[in-house]
Structure formats: C-alpha cells, structure tokens
C-alpha positions as CSV (number, residue, x, y, z in Angstrom):
1,M,6.4,-65.8,54.9
2,Q,3.6,-66.8,57.2
3,Y,0.0,-65.7,56.2
4,R,-2.9,-65.2,58.6
5,K,-6.5,-65.3,57.3
6,N,-8.9,-62.4,57.6
7,L,-11.8,-64.3,59.1
8,K,-14.3,-61.8,57.8
9,N,-13.5,-62.2,54.1
10,G,-11.0,-65.0,53.8
11,D,-8.2,-62.7,52.6
12,A,-4.7,-64.2,53.3
13,L,-2.6,-61.4,54.7
14,S,1.2,-61.5,55.3
15,A,2.0,-61.8,59.0
16,L,4.4,-58.9,58.4
17,G,3.1,-55.6,57.0
18,F,5.2,-52.8,55.5
19,G,4.6,-49.6,57.5
20,C,5.2,-46.7,55.1
21,M,5.6,-43.9,57.6
22,R,9.4,-44.0,58.0
23,F,10.7,-43.9,54.5
24,T,14.2,-42.3,54.2
25,R,13.9,-38.6,53.4
26,R,16.4,-36.8,51.3
27,G,16.5,-33.3,49.9
28,G,13.1,-32.4,51.5
29,G,11.3,-35.5,50.2
30,I,11.2,-39.2,50.2
31,D,14.1,-41.1,48.5
32,Q,11.9,-43.0,46.0
33,E,14.6,-45.2,44.6
34,K,15.6,-46.4,48.1
35,A,12.0,-46.9,49.1
36,D,11.4,-48.9,45.9
37,R,14.3,-51.2,46.7
38,E,13.0,-51.8,50.2
39,M,9.3,-52.3,49.2
40,G,10.4,-54.4,46.2
41,L,12.4,-56.8,48.4
42,A,9.5,-57.0,50.9
43,L,7.1,-57.9,48.1
44,D,9.5,-60.5,46.7
45,L,9.8,-62.0,50.2
46,G,6.0,-62.4,50.5
47,V,4.8,-59.1,52.1
48,N,1.4,-58.1,50.7
49,Y,0.1,-55.6,53.2
50,F,1.3,-52.0,52.9
51,D,0.1,-49.3,55.3
52,T,0.2,-45.6,54.7
53,A,-1.9,-42.5,55.6
54,Y,-3.0,-39.2,54.2
55,V,-1.0,-37.2,56.7
56,Y,2.3,-39.1,56.3
57,P,4.2,-36.6,54.1
58,G,4.8,-38.0,50.6
59,S,4.0,-41.6,51.7
60,E,0.9,-42.3,49.7
61,V,2.6,-40.8,46.5
62,C,5.7,-43.0,47.1
63,L,3.7,-46.1,47.6
64,G,1.5,-45.3,44.5
65,N,4.6,-44.7,42.4
66,F,6.1,-48.0,43.5
67,I,3.0,-50.0,42.7
68,A,2.5,-48.4,39.3
69,S,6.1,-48.9,38.2
70,R,6.2,-52.4,39.5
71,G,2.7,-53.3,38.0
72,C,1.8,-55.2,41.2
73,R,-1.5,-53.8,42.2
74,D,-3.2,-57.2,42.2
75,K,-0.5,-58.5,44.6
76,V,-0.7,-55.6,47.1
77,R,-3.3,-54.9,49.8
78,I,-3.2,-51.1,50.3
79,A,-4.2,-49.7,53.7
80,T,-4.5,-46.0,54.1
81,K,-6.3,-43.6,56.4
82,L,-8.9,-40.8,56.4
83,P,-7.8,-37.8,58.4
84,H,-11.3,-37.6,60.0
85,Y,-10.2,-34.9,62.4
86,R,-10.0,-32.6,59.3
87,V,-13.5,-33.5,58.1
88,N,-16.2,-30.9,58.8
89,R,-18.8,-31.8,56.2
90,R,-19.9,-34.7,54.0
91,E,-18.1,-33.2,51.0
92,D,-14.7,-33.5,52.8
93,L,-15.0,-37.3,52.8
94,D,-15.1,-37.4,49.0
95,R,-12.4,-34.8,48.6
96,Y,-9.9,-36.5,50.8
97,F,-10.7,-40.0,49.5
98,A,-10.4,-38.8,45.8
99,E,-7.0,-37.2,46.6
100,E,-5.8,-40.4,48.2
101,L,-6.8,-42.5,45.2
102,Q,-5.0,-40.1,42.9
103,R,-1.9,-40.2,45.1
104,L,-2.0,-44.0,45.2
105,K,-2.8,-44.3,41.5
106,T,-5.6,-46.8,42.1
107,D,-9.3,-47.0,41.9
108,H,-9.8,-48.7,45.3
109,V,-8.4,-49.1,48.7
110,D,-8.3,-52.6,50.2
111,Y,-8.2,-51.5,53.9
112,Y,-9.4,-48.0,54.8
113,L,-9.1,-46.7,58.3
114,M,-10.5,-43.8,60.3
115,H,-7.1,-42.5,61.4
116,M,-6.5,-42.2,65.1
117,L,-10.2,-42.6,66.0
118,N,-9.7,-42.6,69.7
119,D,-13.2,-42.6,71.2
120,A,-16.8,-43.3,70.4
121,E,-17.6,-39.5,70.7
122,S,-15.4,-38.8,67.7
123,W,-17.2,-41.6,65.8
124,A,-20.6,-40.1,66.8
125,R,-19.5,-36.7,65.3
126,L,-18.6,-38.4,62.0
127,R,-21.9,-40.3,62.0
128,G,-23.6,-36.9,62.2
129,L,-21.8,-35.9,59.0
130,G,-23.0,-39.0,57.2
131,V,-19.9,-41.2,57.3
132,E,-21.9,-44.4,57.7
133,A,-23.9,-43.9,54.4
134,W,-20.7,-42.8,52.7
135,L,-18.8,-45.9,53.7
136,A,-21.7,-48.1,52.7
137,E,-21.7,-46.5,49.2
138,K,-17.9,-46.9,48.8
139,R,-18.1,-50.5,50.0
140,A,-21.0,-51.3,47.7
141,C,-19.1,-50.0,44.6
142,G,-15.8,-51.6,45.6
143,A,-13.9,-48.4,46.1
144,I,-13.3,-49.4,49.7
145,R,-13.0,-53.2,50.3
146,N,-12.7,-53.1,54.2
147,A,-13.5,-50.3,56.6
148,G,-11.8,-50.0,60.0
149,F,-10.1,-47.7,62.4
150,S,-6.7,-47.1,64.0
151,F,-6.7,-46.5,67.8
152,H,-4.6,-45.0,70.5
153,G,-6.2,-44.9,73.9
154,G,-7.4,-47.0,76.8
155,T,-9.2,-50.4,76.9
156,L,-12.6,-49.1,77.8
157,Q,-12.6,-46.6,75.0
158,F,-11.5,-49.3,72.6
159,K,-14.3,-51.6,73.5
160,A,-16.9,-48.8,73.2
161,L,-15.5,-47.9,69.7
162,A,-15.4,-51.6,68.6
163,D,-19.1,-51.8,69.5
164,A,-20.1,-48.6,67.8
165,W,-20.3,-49.9,64.3
166,D,-20.0,-53.0,62.2
167,W,-16.3,-52.6,61.5
168,D,-14.3,-54.9,59.1
169,F,-11.0,-54.6,61.0
170,C,-9.1,-52.5,63.5
171,Q,-5.5,-51.4,64.2
172,I,-4.0,-51.0,67.7
173,Q,-0.6,-50.5,69.4
174,F,0.5,-53.8,71.0
175,N,3.9,-55.0,72.3
176,Y,5.2,-56.7,75.4
177,M,5.3,-53.4,77.2
178,D,1.8,-52.5,76.3
179,E,0.2,-55.8,77.2
180,H,-1.9,-54.0,79.8
181,S,-2.0,-50.4,78.4
182,Q,-3.6,-48.8,75.4
183,A,-6.1,-51.3,74.0
184,G,-4.0,-54.0,75.5
185,V,-4.4,-57.8,75.4
186,E,-7.9,-57.3,76.7
187,G,-8.8,-55.2,73.7
188,L,-7.0,-57.6,71.4
189,N,-9.1,-60.5,72.7
190,Y,-12.3,-58.4,72.6
191,A,-11.8,-57.6,68.9
192,A,-11.0,-61.2,68.1
193,E,-14.1,-62.4,69.9
194,K,-16.1,-60.1,67.6
195,G,-14.4,-61.6,64.6
196,L,-12.4,-58.4,63.9
197,P,-9.0,-58.9,62.2
198,V,-6.4,-56.9,64.3
199,I,-3.5,-55.1,62.7
200,I,-0.7,-54.3,65.1
201,M,1.3,-51.0,65.0
202,E,4.3,-50.1,67.1
203,P,5.3,-53.7,67.9
204,L,8.8,-52.3,68.9
205,R,7.5,-48.9,70.1
206,G,9.1,-47.1,67.2
207,G,12.3,-49.1,67.7
208,R,12.6,-48.3,71.4
209,L,12.2,-52.0,72.2
210,A,15.1,-52.7,69.8
211,D,17.7,-50.0,70.3
212,G,16.3,-47.9,73.1
213,L,16.1,-50.4,75.9
214,P,17.7,-49.6,79.3
215,G,21.0,-51.3,79.8
216,A,19.7,-53.8,82.3
217,A,17.0,-55.0,79.8
218,K,19.5,-55.3,77.0
219,R,21.6,-57.5,79.3
220,V,18.6,-59.8,79.9
221,F,18.3,-60.4,76.2
222,E,22.0,-60.8,75.7
223,A,22.0,-63.6,78.3
224,A,18.9,-65.3,77.0
225,R,18.8,-68.5,75.0
226,P,18.3,-68.9,72.1
227,Q,20.3,-65.9,71.1
228,R,18.2,-63.2,69.4
229,T,18.3,-59.5,69.0
230,P,15.9,-57.4,71.2
231,A,14.0,-56.7,68.0
232,D,13.6,-60.4,67.2
233,W,12.4,-61.1,70.7
234,G,9.9,-58.2,70.5
235,L,8.4,-59.2,67.2
236,R,8.1,-62.9,68.2
237,W,6.1,-61.9,71.3
238,V,3.5,-60.2,69.2
239,W,3.2,-63.0,66.6
240,N,2.9,-65.4,69.5
241,H,-0.7,-64.2,69.9
242,P,-3.1,-66.1,67.5
243,E,-5.5,-63.1,67.6
244,V,-3.0,-60.9,65.7
245,T,-3.5,-60.8,62.0
246,V,-0.7,-58.5,60.7
247,V,2.2,-56.8,62.5
248,L,3.4,-53.6,60.9
249,S,7.0,-52.6,60.8
250,G,8.3,-49.2,59.5
251,M,11.3,-50.7,57.7
252,N,13.7,-48.2,56.0
253,D,16.7,-50.5,55.2
254,V,16.9,-53.6,53.2
255,S,18.7,-55.4,56.1
256,Q,15.6,-54.7,58.2
257,V,13.4,-56.1,55.5
258,R,15.4,-59.3,55.3
259,E,15.6,-59.7,59.1
260,N,11.9,-59.0,59.7
261,C,10.8,-61.3,56.9
262,R,12.9,-64.0,58.3
263,I,11.4,-63.6,61.8
264,A,7.9,-63.5,60.3
265,G,8.6,-66.7,58.5
266,E,9.6,-68.4,61.7
267,S,7.1,-67.1,64.1
268,L,4.0,-69.2,64.8
269,P,1.1,-68.5,67.2
270,N,1.7,-70.0,70.7
271,A,5.2,-71.1,69.7
272,L,7.1,-69.4,72.6
273,T,8.1,-71.8,75.4
274,A,7.6,-71.1,79.1
275,D,11.4,-70.4,79.4
276,E,11.2,-67.9,76.5
277,L,8.2,-66.1,78.0
278,A,10.1,-65.8,81.3
279,V,12.7,-63.8,79.4
280,Y,10.1,-61.1,78.8
281,D,9.2,-61.0,82.4
282,R,12.9,-60.4,83.4
283,A,13.2,-57.7,80.7
284,L,10.1,-56.0,82.0
285,Q,11.4,-56.1,85.5
286,A,14.5,-54.3,84.3
287,I,12.4,-51.8,82.4
288,R,10.2,-51.2,85.4
289,G,13.2,-50.5,87.5
290,V,12.9,-47.0,86.2
291,T,9.1,-47.0,86.4
292,K,7.5,-44.4,88.7
293,V,4.0,-45.7,89.1
294,G,3.3,-49.4,89.5
295,C,0.0,-49.4,87.5
296,T,-0.8,-52.6,85.8
297,G,-3.4,-51.1,83.6
298,C,-6.2,-53.3,85.0
299,G,-8.7,-50.5,84.7
300,Y,-10.5,-51.1,88.1
301,C,-10.1,-47.4,88.8
302,Q,-12.3,-46.6,85.7
303,P,-14.5,-44.9,84.8
304,C,-13.4,-41.6,86.3
305,P,-16.3,-39.2,87.0
306,R,-14.2,-36.5,85.3
307,G,-13.2,-38.6,82.4
308,V,-9.5,-39.0,83.3
309,D,-8.0,-42.1,81.6
310,I,-5.9,-43.0,84.6
311,P,-4.0,-46.1,83.3
312,T,-3.1,-44.3,80.1
313,C,-1.9,-41.2,82.0
314,F,0.4,-43.4,84.2
315,S,1.7,-45.3,81.2
316,A,2.8,-42.1,79.5
317,Y,4.3,-40.8,82.7
318,N,6.3,-43.9,83.2
319,D,7.5,-43.7,79.6
320,S,8.7,-40.2,80.2
321,Y,11.3,-41.6,82.6
322,S,12.1,-45.0,81.0
323,E,12.2,-43.7,77.4
324,G,12.7,-39.9,77.8
325,L,10.5,-36.9,78.4
326,A,9.8,-36.3,74.7
327,T,8.5,-39.8,74.2
328,G,6.3,-39.6,77.3
329,M,4.8,-36.3,76.2
330,R,4.2,-37.5,72.7
331,E,2.4,-40.6,74.1
332,Y,0.4,-38.4,76.5
333,L,-0.7,-36.0,73.8
334,M,-1.7,-38.7,71.4
335,C,-3.6,-40.9,73.9
336,T,-5.3,-38.3,76.2
337,T,-5.4,-35.0,74.4
338,L,-5.8,-35.3,70.7
339,R,-9.5,-36.2,70.9
340,K,-12.9,-34.7,71.0
341,V,-13.3,-35.5,74.7
342,R,-10.0,-35.2,76.5
343,S,-8.9,-37.5,79.3
344,N,-5.7,-35.9,80.7
345,A,-4.6,-35.8,84.3
346,G,-5.4,-32.1,84.6
347,L,-9.1,-32.9,84.7
348,C,-8.7,-34.7,88.1
349,V,-10.6,-33.0,91.0
350,K,-9.2,-35.4,93.6
351,C,-12.5,-37.0,94.5
352,G,-10.7,-40.2,95.5
353,K,-13.3,-42.6,93.9
354,C,-10.6,-44.3,91.9
355,E,-8.4,-45.1,95.0
356,Q,-11.3,-47.1,96.5
357,H,-11.0,-49.7,93.7
358,C,-7.2,-49.9,93.0
359,P,-5.9,-53.4,93.8
360,Q,-2.3,-52.0,93.8
361,H,-3.3,-49.4,96.4
362,I,-1.7,-46.6,94.4
363,D,-2.0,-43.0,95.7
364,I,-3.7,-42.1,92.4
365,R,-4.6,-38.5,93.2
366,N,-1.1,-37.5,94.1
367,Q,0.4,-39.5,91.3
368,L,-2.0,-37.8,88.8
369,N,-0.8,-34.5,90.2
370,N,2.8,-35.6,89.4
371,V,1.7,-36.5,85.9
372,K,0.2,-33.1,85.5
373,K,3.3,-31.3,86.8
374,R,5.7,-33.3,84.5
375,L,3.7,-33.7,81.3
376,E,1.3,-30.8,81.2
377,N,4.2,-28.4,81.0
378,P,4.3,-25.2,78.9
379,I,5.4,-27.2,75.8
380,Y,2.4,-29.6,76.2
381,K,0.0,-26.7,76.5
382,I,1.3,-25.1,73.3
383,A,1.2,-28.4,71.5
384,A,-2.3,-29.2,72.8
385,W,-3.6,-25.7,71.8
386,G,-2.1,-25.9,68.3
387,A,-3.2,-29.5,67.7
388,G,-6.7,-28.7,68.9
389,R,-7.0,-25.9,66.3
390,G,-5.4,-27.9,63.5
391,M,-7.6,-31.0,64.1
392,K,-10.8,-29.0,64.2
393,Y,-12.8,-31.3,66.5
C-alpha cells in the first residue's frame, strides 16, 4: 500500500480509502459478516481510511461494529459526515454528532465533513447557527481531529467555499471524465495550493468507468498496452495526480478489495507515460461520441447573472445521454438543485451574456433550454420539491 502524507498534520493516509456507502444489503439491512470480511481484508492490506456518513443507512453502525469487534480503533481513521441540511439550530449539531459517536462506538472522529456542502451560502447559514464555535470546541477537546467538507458543484463554487473557512481537508468528485467539471483539476490544484488534503470520491463514477462504458471506449482500453481493466486505468489516472491524498472506493467484494489494493500499491504520482495518457484521450473521444454539448468546463461563461451553473448543467445533460437519463438526472439534482441557492438551467432568462465569452462558440441559451426540457421533467420537479422539503434549507 502506498501512503500519502496529510500536509496539515503529518498523518500518513492510505492512498486507497474504503468507501462505506455500498455495503451488500440483505434482509433489509447490511450483511455485517460480509462487510467485516471485506473491511478486514482491506485493513490487513494496509487501508487505514474508512469513509461513511450519517445518511448512509446502517453504514456507521456497520463500521462501528467492525472496529469494536476487531479492536482496531488505533489503526483506523474514521471519516463521517454531518447532515448539515437537517440542522436548524445549534442543538442539532450536538444531537447528530452524539448519535454518530454512538453508532461508531468511539469518542472521536478523525475526519469530520460537512456533507454535500455545495456553496458558500450554505456555509454562511451554518455560521449563523454557530457551527464555527462548535467545530472549534470539538477540535479543542479532540472529539473532531480534522474538519472538512464534501462537495458536488462547479469550480467557482468550490473555490469560494474553500476560501470561506480554515478547513483541514476537503472531498471532491474527480476522475478522467470530470477533469474539467465539478471542482475539476482546477479545484484540485486550488485546494493543494492552500495546503488542503484532498479526498477523492467517485473515481470510477460509481462503477460507470469500469462496467458502464460505451462499447467504443471499452475497445480502446482492450487494445491498449499494458493490458489493464477499465477500472485499473481509471484509478491510476486519479492517483497520477500528486495533489490527491486518498481515493475512495465503495468496495463490496473481496476480489475488488484485493484488486484495488494491488493497484494502489503500484500507482505513484506522475507515473503514467505519454503513451498511457494518450489512451485516456482516445477513450474520452469515444465517450464524447455520444456527447450532446461540447462544453469543456472552462468556466469562461461564468458567472451567470441569474446564477445558472452552465458547465455543470451541460455535464449532467451529456451524462444523461452517455450514461442514461437516470444518471444524468441524479447528477443534475445533486449539483444544481440540492442547495440553498439553486443553479439549474430553468433559471436562464436568455440574456446572452454567457455566449459572448464562450471559446467553444456554443449556442448556450438554446442548449440550456434543451437541458431544461430533458432534465427538468415532471420526475425532476417532484424530486426537487421533496428534497427541498426534506433538506430544510
């Protein structure tokens, strides 16, 4: 196993982290015995970073049971997340955190994240509820060792949020398809320049860069040398970036644990050759063959006077064709709608300011209308309404 140092505190973190969201479920709950075998093997192979969240059903309890039965608390870095979108008063912070400690059977959390904190406005709301003083107290007594946030959104929002407080670390989605979408490589570099350790989620886009590739992209990897699976290629691309600290993988089979630990042990920063990097370019060309809008995510069209996150809207729209409508809608909801200040395509008033700055000369106004027609359908509207009520922004 390779380890990458947390530059803020010197902590040596395994390059591969265990994502605890996708445990096998059986009989209405998590299969604890199976999860124990998978986590136990990962621990034996050198994984020391385990990521869960309050809202992952049964996940914190499962991880807590494993650590307690194994007696390995001193070997494990627990990362879990506050559902800040459910917090309406200072007392809620203590209530949720106390419940998480009880579930995890521990007296402290090593890496604590504001879950899906997608814009600076949401952080400002939490500040108004006293979260800064609360985090300072928890850090001072050692109950929280590092405070950070997980993020889904565009580059500009990420930078604003990274500047909004003295964070200890952050977590972003990053893979060879998202190099210029979501926080992107620009956000990754920005965080690294600030000295923030960066945890990576969705390195394979929930497995879609492993088993869900278009046929033409699969053939690119099959013809490439050295011979590797698409998952192997995808993970190596992320670890090739020296700014990356930990790459999370939601492993739910011992074969996946062995495979990913092997890849993590072999993958060094800046290790990919020019020929290998060219393979990703060919695969992306194949993927983009089913791409509807040629947006590179450069962000020159931003900021929109109405707050539309244009690159993120186009990214989700493209995903709805290359990876399926359900995937595109889920991405669209998460990145533009589940937030205090929305940034969806429906906000566009067709002022045309964005088109004056687009280096790709995209017909942005018409394309945003296409996004609205496809993704802001009746199902989206119901989901957005329900999520808005449930998250209580």
